[in-house]
C-alpha positions in Angstrom: -0.4 -0.2 0.1 1.5 3.6 -1.0 1.8 6.1 2.0 -1.7 8.5 1.7 -2.9 11.1 3.1 -3.7 12.4 6.4 -7.6 14.0 6.7 -6.4 17.0 9.5 -10.0 18.5 8.8 -13.2 16.4 9.2 -14.9 18.6 7.7 -13.3 17.8 4.3 -13.0 14.1 5.1 -15.8 11.5 3.4 -15.1 8.3 3.8 -16.6 5.3 2.1 -15.8 1.2 3.1 -15.9 -1.1 0.7 -16.0 -3.7 3.7 -18.1 -4.5 6.5 -15.3 -4.5 9.3 -14.2 -1.7 8.0 -17.2 0.5 8.5 -16.5 -0.8 12.4 -13.2 0.4 12.7 -14.7 3.9 11.5 -17.4 3.2 13.6 -15.1 2.3 17.0 -12.6 5.4 15.5 -16.2 7.8 16.3 -15.5 8.8 12.4 -19.3 7.1 11.3 -20.7 11.1 10.7 -17.8 11.4 7.7 -18.9 8.0 6.7 -20.7 8.3 3.1 -20.8 4.8 1.6 -21.0 1.7 2.9 -20.7 -1.7 2.0 -23.6 -4.5 1.4 -23.8 -6.6 5.4 -22.5 -3.1 6.9 -24.9 -4.1 10.0 -22.6 -3.3 12.9 -23.2 -1.3 15.6 -26.3 0.0 14.3 -28.7 -1.5 11.2 -27.1 -1.8 7.4 -26.2 1.9 6.5 -27.8 3.5 9.5 -25.1 5.9 11.7 -26.9 5.8 15.0 -29.2 3.6 16.5 -32.7 6.2 14.9 -31.3 5.7 11.6 -31.2 9.1 11.3 -28.7 9.0 8.6 -29.5 5.5 5.9 -26.0 5.2 3.6 -26.0 3.7 0.0 -23.8 0.2 -0.3 -21.7 0.5 -3.1 -20.3 -2.7 -2.4 -21.8 -6.2 -2.4 -20.4 -9.7 -3.3 -21.2 -8.7 -6.9 -18.6 -5.8 -7.1 -17.8 -1.9 -6.1 -20.8 0.9 -7.7 -17.3 2.3 -9.3 -20.4 5.1 -10.9 -21.9 5.6 -7.3 -19.1 6.5 -5.8 -17.4 8.8 -7.6 -20.8 10.2 -7.3 -20.4 10.7 -3.7 -16.6 12.4 -4.1 -14.8 10.3 -1.8 -12.1 12.0 0.3 -10.4 8.6 1.3 -11.7 4.9 -0.4 -11.2 1.6 2.6 -11.2 -1.5 0.8 -10.7 -5.3 1.8 -7.9 -6.4 -0.5 -8.9 -10.8 -0.5 -12.3 -9.1 -0.5 -13.1 -6.3 -2.7 -12.7 -7.0 -6.1 -9.1 -6.8 -7.7 -10.0 -5.0 -10.4 -12.2 -2.6 -8.4 -9.9 -1.1 -6.5 -7.1 -0.9 -9.3 -9.7 1.0 -11.4 -10.7 3.2 -7.9 -7.0 4.2 -7.5 -6.7 4.9 -11.2 -9.3 7.3 -10.6 -7.4 8.8 -8.6 -8.7 8.4 -5.1 -7.6 7.6 -1.9 -7.4 3.8 -0.8 -6.7 2.2 1.9 -5.9 -1.9 1.3 -6.7 -4.0 3.8 -5.3 -7.5 4.8 -5.0 -8.2 8.6 -4.0 -12.0 8.4 -4.1 -11.8 12.4 -4.4 -9.9 15.7 -1.0 -8.2 15.1 -1.5 -6.9 11.5 -4.9 -5.6 12.7 -3.6 -3.4 15.0 -1.4 -1.8 13.1 -4.3 -1.2 10.6 -5.8 0.5 13.6 -3.3 2.5 14.0 -2.4 3.3 10.1 -6.1 4.2 9.5 -6.4 5.8 12.9 -3.5 8.5 11.3 -5.8 9.0 8.5 -8.5 9.5 9.5 -8.3 11.8 12.1 -8.3 9.4 15.2 -4.6 8.8 16.0 -6.2 9.0 20.0 -8.9 6.9 19.5 -6.5 4.3 17.4 -4.0 4.5 19.9 -6.3 3.7 22.5 -7.9 1.1 20.5 -3.8 -0.1 19.7 -3.7 -0.5 23.8 -6.0 -1.9 24.8 -6.1 -5.1 22.1 -3.6 -5.4 22.8 -3.0 -6.2 27.0 -6.7 -8.8 26.0 -4.3 -11.0 22.9 -1.3 -11.4 26.0 -4.6 -11.9 28.5 -5.9 -15.0 26.4 -2.3 -15.9 26.2 -1.1 -15.8 29.5 -4.8 -17.3 30.3 -4.6 -20.9 28.5 -0.6 -21.0 27.8 -1.3 -24.4 29.8 -4.8 -25.8 27.8 -5.0 -27.1 24.9 -8.2 -28.5 23.0 -8.2 -29.7 19.3 -11.2 -28.9 17.6 -13.3 -29.0 14.4 -14.6 -25.5 13.4 -17.6 -25.1 11.1 -20.1 -22.4 9.3 -22.5 -24.8 7.8 -24.7 -28.0 7.8 -25.8 -28.6 4.4 -23.0 -29.5 3.2 -21.0 -29.8 6.8 -18.4 -27.3 5.4 -15.5 -25.0 7.6 -12.7 -24.2 7.8 -9.4 -25.3 6.5 -5.7 -23.8 5.9 -7.9 -19.6 6.7 -4.7 -17.4 8.7 -6.9 -15.1 10.1 -9.3 -18.1 11.8 -6.5 -20.8 12.7 -4.6 -17.3 14.1 -7.3 -16.7 16.3 -7.5 -20.0 17.7 -3.8 -20.5 18.5 -4.0 -17.9 20.6 -5.9 -20.3 23.7 -4.1 -23.1 21.8 -7.1 -24.1 19.4 -5.5 -26.3 17.2 -7.8 -26.7 14.4 -7.6 -30.3 13.4 -8.2 -29.6 9.5 -5.3 -26.7 9.3 -3.3 -28.3 7.2 -5.4 -28.4 4.1 -4.7 -27.4 1.0 -7.7 -24.7 1.0 -8.5 -22.5 3.0 -12.0 -23.9 3.5 -13.5 -27.0 2.3 -16.2 -29.9 3.1 -15.8 -32.2 5.6 -17.3 -36.3 5.6 -19.0 -37.4 9.0 -16.5 -40.3 9.0 -13.6 -38.3 8.4 -14.2 -36.1 11.6 -15.2 -39.3 13.8 -12.2 -41.2 12.7 -10.3 -37.8 13.8 -11.4 -37.2 17.3 -11.9 -33.3 18.1 -12.4 -32.8 20.9 -14.4 -30.0 20.6 -16.6 -28.8 17.5 -17.0 -24.7 17.1 -20.1 -24.1 15.3 -19.4 -20.7 13.9 -23.4 -20.2 12.6 -26.6 -17.5 13.8 -28.2 -22.1 13.6 -30.1 -22.6 15.9 -28.4 -24.7 19.7 -31.5 -27.7 19.1 -30.8 -28.1 15.1 -26.8 -28.4 16.4 -27.8 -30.4 18.7 -29.7 -31.9 15.8 -27.8 -33.0 13.5 -24.6 -35.2 16.1 -27.4 -36.5 17.7 -27.0 -39.8 15.4 -23.3 -40.4 16.1 -23.3 -40.5 19.2 -22.2 -43.3 20.1 -19.1 -43.0 18.5 -18.5 -39.4 18.9 -19.4 -37.2 22.0 -17.2 -33.6 21.9 -18.3 -30.7 24.0 -19.9 -28.4 21.6 -19.8 -24.7 21.5 -21.4 -22.3 19.2 -19.9 -19.0 18.4 -21.0 -15.2 16.6 -19.6 -15.7 13.4 -19.9 -12.0 12.1 -17.8 -10.7 15.3 -14.9 -13.8 15.4 -14.7 -13.7 11.4 -14.4 -9.7 11.2 -10.9 -8.2 11.2 -12.5 -5.5 13.8 -11.5 -5.0 17.8 -14.6 -7.3 18.3 -13.0 -10.5 18.0 -11.7 -10.5 21.1 -14.3 -10.3 23.4 -15.7 -13.2 21.1 -13.0 -14.8 21.1 -12.3 -15.2 24.2 -15.8 -16.4 25.3 -14.8 -18.7 22.9 -12.0 -20.4 24.5 -13.5 -20.1 27.8 -16.0 -22.9 26.8 -13.9 -24.4 24.7 -11.5 -25.2 28.1 -13.9 -25.4 30.7 
């Protein structure tokens, strides 16, 4: 990422976020009033596109899984565009840069990289004080998690979908997050980041824990595994995928809950 100018004057700051995690970070900085456009699923801390609880302003969505709406972005006259390298289409990011826009490219692979991005974004968005506070808080939280679970170990299956049964393989972000409290994904050595799994192979591997990262009910999860209880009786733990999968400070409180559920 090339050096980007900082925006010392909030009145001239017009932010477009092309990914939900970047929208969340803007809110964490207290810069939501400078947002002029967001992506689909920018639904935290408020409903999609809302800048406050009452949704006094509903921001337009200018990016989806299909790509960025470059024409809409141009009309909004942003001073800075926040993009997700690996999530947004490479050609869209390149096009916006070719048009002369300042584009911040986010691509954290682990919690340390996310914390560094938070510091960089804080400088760019005239929120250095808030970003340094967040960085310090996250540093402390990471240290506490590592220390608290240093002597604990668990092997886990981590999945997001039951039909078909699929979840994480070698995904760098989630495996690095789990490793902070010594949870090892049994499929971390797969060549692909995400994969489909077979019940037979899971039973052979006998993980201690099954982590379910979805919004489905506990009853439906229990029903899914009920027919295998004679040969497979793991502890089943459910997590909020929005909090754990997005690259935001919100990941650490959710991880702390997960670690506690897994190890105690």
